[in-house]
N, C-alpha and C positions, 0 to 999 in steps of 0.2 A: 593708534592701537585699537580703538573702539571700532573704527571702520573695518579694519582687518578681521576682527572677531565677527562682525556682522556679515561680512562676505563669506567667511568660513562656515558660519551657521547657515546661511542661505544655501551654499553648496551642499552641505550635509542634508538639509531638509529636502532639497531637490533630488538628491541621490536616494534617500529613503522613500520618497513618493514614487520615484520611477521603479525601484525594485519591488515595492508593494503592489504597484499596478501590474507588473509582469507576473508576479505570483498569483494575483487575483484572476488575471485573464486565463492563465493555464488551468487553474482550478475550475473556473467557469466552463471552459471547453470540455473538461472531463465530465462535469455535471450534465452538460447538454448532450454529449455523446451517450451517456447512460440513459437519459430521458428519451432519446430518440431510438434506443435499442440498436445502436450501431456496434458492430463487432470490431474490436481493436486488439492489439497485442501490447503487452507491457510487463514490467517487473512489479510484482505485488507480493505481499506477505500472505501465506496460506497456511491453514491448519489442515493437515492431511491425515486420513485414517487408513491404516493398513490392516488387512485381515488375511488369515490363512497361514500355511506353512509350505513354502516360503511366503513371506508377507507380500501381498499385492495391494496396490493402491485401490481403495474401494470408493472413498469419497474425499472431497476437498471443499474448503470453505474460505472465501475471501475475508481477510481480517484487516482492519484499519492500521493497527500498529503492533509492534513486537510485544509490548507488555500485555496487551489484550489477548494476543495469541497464546502466550505462555500461561496466562490465567485460565483461558478456556481449555488448554491442553491438560492442565492439572485437574480441573473439574471432570473432564472427560475420562481421564485415566482412573480416577477414583470410582467412576460409575460404570465402567465398561472393561471388557477383557481385550479390546483391540489395542494396537500399537498406534500412538499418535506422534506427529512430528510437526514442528513449526519451521517454516523455511521461506526464504525469498525465492520465488519461482518466476520464470518467464512463461506467461500463459496467454491464452486467448480469452478475452473478457467481453461480456455482453450484458448490458443493463446492471452493472455493479456485481456481476456474478462470474465465477470462473467457469468457462465452457470446457477447456482442456488445458492440461499442463504440458508445455513443450520441453522445458528443461528446469531442473532443480539447480539453483545457483549457490545458495548458502543455507545450511541447516543450523539452527540455534535452539 
């Protein structure tokens, strides 16, 4: 019984180490692309500012997560007359910044 538990524990630790390695590698690739200023495309969370009547996209900002985006949106709406929106977008990215938005996927 003890040997079976040790084998299961070893398999579990191996699985965790492998998945952590894969996650770390993909995050490191993104960091290197940003440092090298390579342009890439991907899904990101963006805070977007609309101005005018009808509203037109004026500015956009790359945000790390949904909660930070909603927090920034609330602050911006309190201090500005523009319309703000947090969304997951498919965009062109360069150096950790959004160059252009290709498609709006989900608004929250």
